[in-house]
N, CA, C and O of each residue as an XYZ file, in Angstrom:
472
protein
N      39.446      9.142      6.294
C      39.354     10.451      5.695
C      39.395     11.488      6.805
O      38.686     11.364      7.804
N      40.216     12.499      6.632
C      40.364     13.568      7.609
C      39.469     14.724      7.190
O      39.457     15.141      6.032
N      38.719     15.232      8.168
C      37.799     16.335      7.888
C      38.561     17.646      7.922
O      39.308     17.912      8.863
N      38.374     18.459      6.905
C      39.033     19.757      6.821
C      38.108     20.819      7.411
O      37.079     21.149      6.822
N      38.474     21.347      8.566
C      37.637     22.325      9.265
C      37.552     23.650      8.517
O      36.632     24.430      8.764
N      38.487     23.925      7.611
C      38.443     25.193      6.869
C      37.260     25.232      5.912
O      36.766     26.311      5.582
N      36.806     24.081      5.467
C      35.688     24.017      4.530
C      34.355     23.774      5.223
O      33.369     23.431      4.570
N      34.318     23.950      6.534
C      33.096     23.672      7.286
C      31.933     24.534      6.825
O      30.828     24.030      6.627
N      32.172     25.837      6.653
C      31.079     26.722      6.240
C      30.571     26.378      4.848
O      29.371     26.467      4.590
N      31.457     25.992      3.958
C      31.041     25.619      2.600
C      30.231     24.320      2.647
O      29.204     24.196      1.980
N      30.702     23.362      3.438
C      29.981     22.097      3.561
C      28.609     22.299      4.186
O      27.642     21.660      3.771
N      28.510     23.175      5.174
C      27.222     23.454      5.790
C      26.265     24.107      4.802
O      25.073     23.799      4.800
N      26.772     25.002      3.965
C      25.932     25.629      2.938
C      25.432     24.594      1.934
O      24.267     24.619      1.537
N      26.299     23.702      1.535
C      25.910     22.667      0.574
C      24.850     21.761      1.181
O      23.855     21.449      0.525
N      25.048     21.334      2.425
C      24.056     20.472      3.082
C      22.728     21.192      3.265
O      21.670     20.573      3.157
N      22.769     22.490      3.541
C      21.546     23.269      3.729
C      20.743     23.344      2.436
O      19.513     23.321      2.478
N      21.409     23.434      1.295
C      20.706     23.510      0.019
C      20.073     22.172     -0.356
O      19.137     22.139     -1.155
N      20.566     21.074      0.205
C      20.032     19.756     -0.117
C      18.805     19.408      0.709
O      18.188     18.368      0.478
N      18.441     20.241      1.655
C      17.287     19.946      2.514
C      16.031     19.850      1.655
O      15.792     20.697      0.794
N      15.237     18.821      1.893
C      14.014     18.632      1.128
C      14.253     18.070     -0.261
O      13.379     18.141     -1.124
N      15.429     17.515     -0.477
C      15.775     16.965     -1.789
C      16.006     15.471     -1.682
O      16.325     14.954     -0.612
N      15.843     14.791     -2.790
C      16.069     13.357     -2.887
C      17.219     13.135     -3.855
O      17.218     13.697     -4.950
N      18.190     12.333     -3.475
C      19.323     12.016     -4.334
C      18.974     10.814     -5.191
O      18.802      9.708     -4.679
N      18.871     11.029     -6.493
C      18.539      9.944     -7.423
C      19.761      9.070     -7.677
O      20.884      9.436     -7.329
N      19.531      7.920     -8.282
C      20.628      7.008     -8.591
C      21.620      7.608     -9.580
O      22.789      7.223     -9.600
N      21.156      8.551    -10.401
C      22.053      9.167    -11.380
C      22.832     10.341    -10.798
O      23.619     10.964    -11.512
N      22.630     10.661     -9.500
C      23.406     11.709     -8.847
C      22.731     13.067     -8.797
O      23.271     14.003     -8.206
N      21.556     13.192     -9.409
C      20.857     14.481     -9.385
C      20.012     14.590     -8.127
O      19.547     13.588     -7.584
N      19.822     15.820     -7.674
C      18.910     16.088     -6.567
C      17.590     16.572     -7.141
O      17.560     17.470     -7.982
N      16.501     15.974     -6.683
C      15.158     16.381     -7.106
C      14.327     16.605     -5.846
O      14.716     16.181     -4.757
N      13.196     17.264     -5.995
C      12.306     17.482     -4.869
C      11.821     16.153     -4.302
O      11.650     15.181     -5.038
N      11.601     16.117     -2.990
C      11.217     14.859     -2.335
C       9.867     14.338     -2.801
O       9.679     13.126     -2.912
N       8.940     15.216     -3.071
C       7.581     14.769     -3.387
C       7.252     15.052     -4.849
O       6.273     15.728     -5.167
N       8.092     14.518     -5.726
C       7.879     14.683     -7.158
C       7.740     13.309     -7.800
O       8.063     12.286     -7.195
N       7.256     13.308     -9.027
C       7.096     12.053     -9.753
C       8.461     11.429    -10.049
O       8.589     10.205    -10.077
N       9.483     12.266    -10.269
C      10.832     11.756    -10.507
C      11.341     10.998     -9.286
O      11.975      9.951     -9.420
N      11.065     11.523     -8.108
C      11.461     10.854     -6.866
C      10.742      9.513     -6.743
O      11.357      8.509     -6.384
N       9.448      9.494     -7.039
C       8.671      8.257     -6.959
C       9.220      7.203     -7.910
O       9.353      6.035     -7.543
N       9.541      7.622     -9.144
C      10.088      6.680    -10.121
C      11.455      6.156     -9.688
O      11.764      4.982     -9.890
N      12.271      7.022     -9.095
C      13.581      6.597     -8.634
C      13.451      5.589     -7.493
O      14.188      4.604     -7.444
N      12.517      5.833     -6.580
C      12.290      4.876     -5.499
C      11.822      3.535     -6.041
O      12.217      2.488     -5.529
N      10.976      3.555     -7.081
C      10.521      2.307     -7.687
C      11.686      1.559     -8.334
O      11.757      0.333     -8.251
N      12.604      2.293     -8.980
C      13.783      1.654     -9.570
C      14.645      1.009     -8.488
O      15.162     -0.093     -8.673
N      14.797      1.707     -7.352
C      15.583      1.160     -6.249
C      14.920     -0.100     -5.689
O      15.600     -1.071     -5.359
N      13.591     -0.078     -5.584
C      12.857     -1.246     -5.091
C      13.046     -2.420     -6.039
O      13.312     -3.539     -5.600
N      12.909     -2.170     -7.340
C      13.093     -3.245     -8.323
C      14.500     -3.823     -8.247
O      14.682     -5.037     -8.349
N      15.491     -2.960     -8.069
C      16.880     -3.392     -7.969
C      17.089     -4.243     -6.722
O      17.737     -5.288     -6.786
N      16.548     -3.806     -5.593
C      16.706     -4.552     -4.345
C      15.985     -5.897     -4.416
O      16.485     -6.893     -3.893
N      14.806     -5.937     -5.063
C      14.078     -7.201     -5.221
C      14.908     -8.180     -6.053
O      14.977     -9.368     -5.738
N      15.530     -7.680     -7.103
C      16.363     -8.537     -7.961
C      17.500     -9.160     -7.154
O      17.736    -10.365     -7.245
N      18.207     -8.346     -6.363
C      19.335     -8.869     -5.606
C      18.872     -9.759     -4.458
O      19.546    -10.735     -4.130
N      17.721     -9.437     -3.833
C      17.202    -10.282     -2.759
C      16.838    -11.662     -3.291
O      17.130    -12.676     -2.656
N      16.199    -11.699     -4.458
C      15.790    -12.976     -5.029
C      16.973    -13.823     -5.489
O      16.846    -15.038     -5.643
N      18.117    -13.188     -5.709
C      19.305    -13.932     -6.110
C      19.967    -14.630     -4.921
O      20.787    -15.529     -5.110
N      19.617    -14.221     -3.690
C      20.208    -14.821     -2.486
C      19.480    -16.107     -2.125
O      18.321    -16.310     -2.486
N      20.192    -16.976     -1.397
C      19.581    -18.193     -0.878
C      18.622    -17.849      0.245
O      18.735    -16.793      0.867
N      17.683    -18.740      0.504
C      16.719    -18.506      1.588
C      17.430    -18.492      2.937
O      18.433    -19.180      3.126
N      16.915    -17.719      3.853
C      17.380    -17.654      5.241
C      18.847    -17.247      5.362
O      19.579    -17.809      6.177
N      19.273    -16.300      4.577
C      20.626    -15.776      4.725
C      20.540    -14.375      5.290
O      19.496    -13.725      5.218
N      21.657    -13.910      5.859
C      21.668    -12.574      6.418
C      21.566    -11.518      5.315
O      21.026    -10.437      5.547
N      22.075    -11.817      4.128
C      21.963    -10.868      3.016
C      20.506    -10.703      2.596
O      20.061     -9.597      2.288
N      19.778    -11.796      2.587
C      18.357    -11.734      2.236
C      17.581    -10.926      3.279
O      16.695    -10.148      2.924
N      17.903    -11.104      4.542
C      17.270    -10.324      5.607
C      17.603     -8.842      5.449
O      16.752     -7.982      5.674
N      18.834     -8.553      5.065
C      19.240     -7.175      4.836
C      18.393     -6.542      3.734
O      17.880     -5.435      3.898
N      18.251     -7.239      2.626
C      17.460     -6.693      1.512
C      15.986     -6.544      1.888
O      15.330     -5.607      1.436
N      15.461     -7.448      2.705
C      14.074     -7.292      3.164
C      13.916     -6.017      3.978
O      12.912     -5.318      3.842
N      14.895     -5.704      4.823
C      14.855     -4.460      5.591
C      14.940     -3.235      4.697
O      14.216     -2.260      4.898
N      15.824     -3.285      3.712
C      15.954     -2.171      2.765
C      14.648     -1.978      1.995
O      14.195     -0.851      1.794
N      14.053     -3.088      1.569
C      12.788     -3.005      0.831
C      11.677     -2.415      1.686
O      10.857     -1.646      1.185
N      11.640     -2.760      2.953
C      10.609     -2.229      3.847
C      10.727     -0.703      3.941
O       9.720      0.004      3.884
N      11.953     -0.201      4.083
C      12.173      1.248      4.188
C      11.840      1.943      2.876
O      11.186      2.985      2.873
N      12.288      1.369      1.755
C      12.025      1.988      0.453
C      10.525      2.033      0.148
O      10.021      3.028     -0.373
N       9.825      0.958      0.473
C       8.371      0.946      0.218
C       7.650      1.952      1.103
O       6.683      2.576      0.666
N       8.104      2.117      2.333
C       7.506      3.115      3.228
C       7.713      4.519      2.671
O       6.791      5.335      2.673
N       8.924      4.799      2.195
C       9.203      6.115      1.600
C       8.353      6.340      0.354
O       7.831      7.434      0.141
N       8.218      5.304     -0.464
C       7.427      5.435     -1.689
C       5.960      5.710     -1.366
O       5.328      6.540     -2.021
N       5.413      5.023     -0.363
C       4.021      5.286      0.039
C       3.844      6.716      0.522
O       2.835      7.351      0.214
N       4.811      7.233      1.277
C       4.729      8.613      1.764
C       4.766      9.597      0.599
O       4.028     10.582      0.594
N       5.617      9.336     -0.382
C       5.705     10.204     -1.560
C       4.401     10.155     -2.351
O       3.895     11.194     -2.777
N       3.855      8.960     -2.549
C       2.598      8.837     -3.301
C       1.442      9.523     -2.580
O       0.593     10.143     -3.221
N       1.403      9.416     -1.236
C       0.353     10.115     -0.480
C       0.448     11.621     -0.663
O      -0.562     12.293     -0.871
N       1.674     12.154     -0.584
C       1.864     13.598     -0.723
C       1.534     14.055     -2.136
O       0.930     15.113     -2.312
N       1.917     13.282     -3.144
C       1.596     13.637     -4.534
C       0.089     13.658     -4.730
O      -0.443     14.579     -5.351
N      -0.607     12.646     -4.204
C      -2.066     12.596     -4.322
C      -2.701     13.783     -3.615
O      -3.626     14.398     -4.144
N      -2.209     14.109     -2.422
C      -2.754     15.240     -1.678
C      -2.572     16.548     -2.449
O      -3.472     17.388     -2.492
N      -1.403     16.706     -3.053
C      -1.151     17.930     -3.835
C      -2.038     17.993     -5.075
O      -2.509     19.068     -5.447
N      -2.268     16.846     -5.715
C      -3.147     16.834     -6.885
C      -4.569     17.190     -6.497
O      -5.238     17.928     -7.221
N      -5.047     16.681     -5.367
C      -6.392     17.020     -4.901
C      -6.499     18.499     -4.558
O      -7.534     19.122     -4.795
N      -5.433     19.061     -4.001
C      -5.429     20.482     -3.678
C      -5.502     21.321     -4.950
O      -6.220     22.320     -4.996
N      -4.759     20.916     -5.983
C      -4.787     21.653     -7.247
C      -6.156     21.551     -7.912
O      -6.636     22.524     -8.493
N      -6.786     20.385     -7.834
C      -8.098     20.202     -8.453
C      -9.181     21.028     -7.760
O     -10.142     21.461     -8.396
N      -9.019     21.241     -6.460
C     -10.047     21.980     -5.728
C      -9.794     23.483     -5.749
O     -10.432     24.224     -5.002
N      -8.884     23.938     -6.583
C      -8.643     25.368     -6.720
C      -7.691     25.938     -5.690
O      -7.782     27.121     -5.361
N      -6.789     25.136     -5.178
C      -5.800     25.623     -4.247
C      -6.222     25.564     -2.798
O      -5.428     25.871     -1.909
N      -7.444     25.179     -2.546
C      -7.913     25.065     -1.168
C      -7.929     23.594     -0.796
O      -8.644     22.808     -1.417
N      -7.146     23.206      0.216
C      -7.140     21.791      0.577
C      -8.493     21.369      1.123
O      -9.114     22.074      1.918
N      -8.934     20.198      0.674
C     -10.208     19.682      1.176
C      -9.978     19.105      2.558
O      -9.116     18.250      2.761
N     -10.752     19.581      3.484
C     -10.594     19.117      4.846
C     -11.670     18.095      5.167
O     -12.815     18.216      4.730
N     -11.294     17.112      5.920
C     -12.300     16.175      6.396
C     -13.055     16.863      7.530
O     -12.807     18.032      7.824
N     -13.945     16.163      8.144
C     -14.749     16.758      9.196
C     -13.851     17.368     10.263
O     -12.922     16.729     10.756
N     -14.143     18.594     10.603
C     -13.391     19.253     11.656
C     -14.090     18.969     12.968
O     -15.265     19.292     13.140
N     -13.373     18.372     13.879
C     -13.977     18.003     15.155
C     -13.850     19.154     16.127
O     -12.781     19.745     16.285
N     -14.964     19.464     16.778
C     -14.952     20.479     17.813
C     -14.356     19.882     19.065
O     -14.499     18.692     19.345
N     -13.692     20.728     19.802
C     -13.226     20.294     21.112
C     -14.388     20.400     22.084
O     -14.933     21.485     22.289
N     -14.759     19.311     22.667
C     -15.871     19.265     23.597
C     -15.316     18.881     24.961
O     -14.601     17.890     25.108
N     -15.659     19.681     25.939
C     -15.186     19.377     27.282
C     -15.991     18.218     27.864
O     -17.042     17.846     27.342
N     -15.488     17.671     28.927
C     -16.159     16.556     29.581
C     -17.510     16.990     30.141
O     -18.476     16.228     30.103
N     -17.574     18.215     30.659
C     -18.844     18.722     31.198
C     -19.905     18.810     30.103
O     -21.057     18.433     30.318
N     -19.513     19.311     28.926
C     -20.469     19.424     27.817
C     -20.937     18.039     27.367
O     -22.106     17.853     27.029
N     -20.033     17.084     27.364
C     -20.378     15.735     26.943
C     -21.383     15.104     27.919
O     -22.339     14.450     27.504
N     -21.151     15.311     29.214
C     -22.058     14.759     30.227
C     -23.427     15.420     30.115
O     -24.450     14.741     30.201
N     -23.457     16.768     29.921
C     -24.730     17.463     29.796
C     -25.497     16.996     28.564
O     -26.721     16.869     28.601
N     -24.777     16.740     27.471
C     -25.429     16.284     26.262
C     -26.028     14.894     26.463
O     -27.157     14.634     26.046
N     -25.281     14.014     27.096
C     -25.773     12.650     27.342
C     -26.982     12.647     28.268
O     -27.879     11.813     28.144
N     -26.987     13.588     29.188
C     -28.124     13.631     30.114
C     -29.341     14.324     29.508
O     -30.421     14.312     30.098
N     -29.171     14.921     28.347
C     -30.292     15.570     27.668
C     -30.485     17.012     28.069
O     -31.493     17.614     27.696
N     -29.553     17.598     28.822
C     -29.686     18.987     29.240
C     -29.094     19.963     28.222
O     -29.389     21.157     28.269
N     -28.295     19.484     27.341
C     -27.666     20.372     26.352
C     -28.096     20.027     24.951
O     -27.663     20.671     23.996
């Protein structure tokens, strides 16, 4: 396929609009951290598991599907973490719940504290 340089600006605009989007199996673009994205990733995982299980043991195709499954499961975990984080933020009234905020303590302060002077 020969790239047409005249359409470069149009192609760049199209790619820019796809940023932060997930391409579903049906061809639609959805937000990366949505329930639709999570369901689509699960469908892809189920599909890959089906084809992996159809292969004989110790084949290169089976190894390929194991690699694909590893990547898809990692993406799905990231999406589920972000969805959970957003739900917790909405439940707390829009303020994200922060875990303990650690103070930066210099080495001198740490030594003084251990020695009982601070």
